[in-house]
N, C-alpha and C positions, 0 to 999 in steps of 0.2 A: 503493499499499500504506500504509494506517494503522494504527499501533499492532501491527504484527506484527513477530515477530522476524526480522531479516534477516541475521544471522549465526550460522555455526556455532560448536557449544562449543568451547573450548580445554581439551583435557584438561592434566592437570596432566604426564603424561608428555611432553608437547611442549616444557616449558623444563626438564626433570630434567638433561639433560647440561649445557646452557649455565649453569644456575643452580649445578651444580657447580664450574664454570669460574669462573664470579664469584665463588663463595665463595673458590676457591683464590687468585685474584688479589687478592680485597680480603677478607680473614678479618673475618668478623663482619658482613659485608653484611647478613645478617639477609633475611628475605623473608618474605611471605605469600602464600597462594594466595586468591585473591578472583575472585568471578565479575564480569562484565562483558563490555564488547564494545568491541575495539579491530581494527585493521586486521590485527594480529598474528593473530586468529581465523581469518582467510583462509589465511595461509601455515601455520598449525598444522594447518589441515583438509586442506592438500596434501601434510602428512608432513615439513614442513621444521621441524627445530627452531627455536624461537620463545622469545624472552625478552622479556617485555613490561616497562614501567615504567621505561625507562633514563632517562627525561628528568630534569629538574630536580627536586630535593629542595623540598618546600614544602606548601602545604596552602590548602585552600578552593578546589579545582578547579573552574574555570568560574564562580565567583562574584564579587561586586563586592570582598570581602575575600581573594581570591588572591593568595598570596605566593610568592616564591622565596628560598631561603636561599643567597644569593650566595656566602658562605664554603664551602659544600659543593660549588660548582661544579667546582673543581679536581679534587677528589678523583673526582667524578661521570664527568668528562671522562676522566681515567685509567682508569676501569674500562671506560669504553667502547672506547678506544683499547686497552687490553689483550685485551678480547675480540675486537675486530677482528684484531689481530696473531695471537692464538692461534688462530683459526679459518681465517684467511688461510695461516697456515704448517703447518697440520693435514694 
């Protein structure tokens, strides 16, 4: 397959519940809905609540000038840990 779309769309509704939880855990997290393709598209298509984009804060993805904001790593790790704990205890 060449030049084809191989991932189902991820509707905004797939992340609504988890995004609200993330905002509760880390107010001002902010967020944007953007198109794109990730493995999250597959879980969302199965009806599994999916929140994508929890990786490192930075810029220049997949380019020679890609970077990570090291100072943001503890906060991001805390957010992910909080999400995992909240989902596990739900």
